[in-house]
N, C-alpha and C positions, 0 to 999 in steps of 0.2 A: 524410570523412578515412578514410585507408588503415587497413586493420586490421593489427595487429602480427605479427610471426612467431609462429606458434602453438607451436611445440615448447619444452618446458621443459628449461632448464638450471641447474645449481646458481649460476651468474652471474646468471640471470635471476631466480631466486627470491631472491637476496640484493640485487638492484637492486630488487626490490618491497618487500622489508622496509625497505630505506634510505628508500624513498619514503613510508614509514608506511602501507602498504596493509594495510587490515584493523584500523587503530587509530582513536582518537577517538570522539565521541559527537556526536549531533545535526549541526549544521552541519558540525563539525570531522571526522567519520568519512569516510574512505577506502575503498571497498569493495576487496576484494582483486583482484576482476577488473571490468573495464568492459565495455561491448559492441564496444569495440574489440578487446579481448584474444582473444576465443573466437569458435568458430562457434556460432550460436544455433541450437536445433530447431526455432524457430518465429520469430516477429515481434520483433525486440528493441525496448525501448522506453527513452526517457530523459525521465523526468517530474519536475517540479519539485514536492518535497513541502512541504505547507503545516506540518507539524510540526518538520520539520527545515529547512526553508528552504534546500535544497540540492537537486541534481540527483540522482535514484535512477536506476540502471542495472539494468535488466530484462531477461531474456533470452528471454521468452516472454509470449504474452498471459495464460497461466494465472498467471504471476508478477505481472503487470500486475493483473490482476484482484484477487489477494490482497492487492497493495499497496493498492488504493482500499479494501478491506475495513479493513484496519490504519488507513489514514488516518481512516476514519468512526468508528472505535471510540473511546468515550470515555477507556477507560483506558489506551490505548495512548500514550506519550509519546514514544518513539523507535523508529525502524525503521533497522535495519543490515542491507542487502541483502550477498550474497555474502560471508559472514563466515568467515575462515579458521579450519580446525582446527590444532592444534599437531602437525607433522607427525611428531615422534617418537613422540608418545602415540598417535597413530591407526596408525602401523607396529607398535608394541608390540601394540595390541589386535588387528590383523590376525594377527599370529604367533601370539598365544595362542589365537585362535581357529581358526587354519589356514586364514584365507582370503588369496588372493594380494594382496599391497598393489597399489593403482594406481599405474603407472609409465608415463612418455612411452613412447609404442611406437616413436619414433624414436631417442630419446635414452639410454632407459633410466633417466633421472631420476625419482626418487621425487616424486609430484605432491603438493600441498598440497590437501587435502580442504576444501571450503566448505558451509555450510550456507546455503540460500537465504534465511533470514531470522533475525535475531537481534533479539528485539522486548523492549522495556523497557515495563512496565506499572506504573501507581501505582494500587494497591488499597488502600482504606482507609488512605491516607497511607504505606503500605509500598511500597517498589521491589521488582518481582518480573523475572524475566528468563524469556523463554519462545523456544526454539529451534524452527521450522518449516521443512521441506522441502516444497516445491511441485512436484509431478510428476503427469503425466497417469496415469490409473488403468490403463489396459493396461501401463505399465512395473512394475507390481507383480508381474507373472507372470514377468518376466525375471530369471534366476538370478543373474547378474553384479549387477545393480542392488540385488537384495535383500542380497547380501552387503554392498556398500558401505553400504546402509542400516543394516545391523547394526554396522557399525564407528561409523559415525554416532550411532545410538542408544547403544551402550555409551559411547561419549566423553562425551555429554551427562550420561548417568546418574550416571558417576563425578564428575562436577562440581556433581551436585544439580539439575541444570536440566532442565525439562520439555522433551521433544521429542517431535514427531509429524509425521504425513506428511498434507499436505492434498491432494485431487485434486479435480478439476472437479465431482465429486458432492457437495462441501461447500460449494460456491459458488452463492449465489443469484442468476442472472444478471440479472434484471431489477432487483434491487437494486443491483447493481454498475453497471449502464446509469445508474441515476437518481444514483449518486454520481459517476459521471465526467461527467454531464450538468451539475451543480452545482458540481464540482471548482474550474474555472477562475474562479467568481465570488467566491471566498471572501475577496478583498481588495478592498477599495475604492481608488479611484485618487486621491481628493482630498475636501475638505470638502463640496463642492457635493452629491458623491455620497453622502456620509453625512448630509446634511440630506433628500435625496430620499428615502433609506430610511426615515428618520423619517416624512416625509409618508406613504408607503406604508403603513408599520404603523398611521397613524392611520386610513387608508382601510380597512383590515382590521379594524380593532377596531369602527368606527362603522356599516359597512353591515350591511344585514340579511343574514342568513346564507343566505338563498336567491339572494344576487347572486352570479353566476358570477366566477370569478377572471379570464374573459375582459372580463367588462365592469369589472372593476376596473381591469384593464389601459388598457382605452380612457378611462375617465375620468381615469386618472393621466397618461396621454400627452397628451391634449386640454387638459387645465387647465395643464400645465406646458411646453407646446410641445415635446415630445420627440420624438425619431425612433421610428418604430415598431419595437419590439423592445426598447425600454428598459425598459419595465414587466418585461418577461420577464428580462432580466439580473437586475433587483433582487429579483425573485421568487428568482430561483437563489441569489443572495446571502443572503438570510434562510434558506432551506433548508439551504445549507451551513453556516451557523451554529446550526443546529436551534433558530432562534427560530420559523421556520414549518415545519410538517411534514406529511406525506402518508404514506399507505400506500406504503412504498417497495418493496413487492413487486409493486406495480402501476404500469403507465406513467403518467407524469404527463399530466393532461389539463386544458386550460384552461378547458374547457366546465364543469367540475364546480363545484358552489356552495361558499361558503365553508363551509357545515356539515360538508364533507368534508376539512377542514384542520384542523390545531391551531395555535394561537397561544399560544407560550410565550416570555414576556419574558426568562426566564434563559438561553434557549439550552439546556436540558438535557431531551432527549426519550427517557426510556427506553425507552419502548413502541416506540420505531424506531430503536433502536441496535442493534448487533449486537456478539457476543462473538467474541472470538478463537479459532478452531477448534483 
């Protein structure tokens, strides 16, 4: 799909508002920007969210990595990327602080600033909102970038919403790789797969703790005449639901014994969860 014209005009901004960009929640949310709308500094990604049941538009590997951490966090219930800030308010803040407001270099049109992630959390039964900007650490030394961050920080402070910057230094890479590894197996396709997951759980419950995951996989596939690799798919599903867990800061290894994995029937594994940064 070709990218759209990148210049901002008042007509274009009015069109985005009419399209309900930046509004809605969960599956009905429409990001202010999509990957067709802008040039990305890195690789862009379109990822189906399990929490929102919609496609998320992420402009870099860093945004993708943070998105997966949010997908994993137990307390996060909604993720809204490329969230727009009220233009009049950000420009008033810029003027108050003596900061040059961002404008389109070709048209001179004032730009709508966005925060990378608006996060909805449910904590002890209460709803909380958290705003996070995700950027490479080297940009924190750039004067113009810091000025824009100051506008963003002040904007969210006035609204009483916690805002912060997340860089690659706060992201546990092996943990993220493991989330990515299991993410696509979170939803089973049919009743047969649901039955086989129950069979897999029974094998995990009843076998000696010295048995390796590879041995369990072999027994499972041979007994039910499954293609090689199907056991791994069901392992991934159990990990994605946090029914089965392992040290997410280490690479998954099929040769490890059952004793190095935890089985939690409720699917809540706090010791292997991760908090929003």
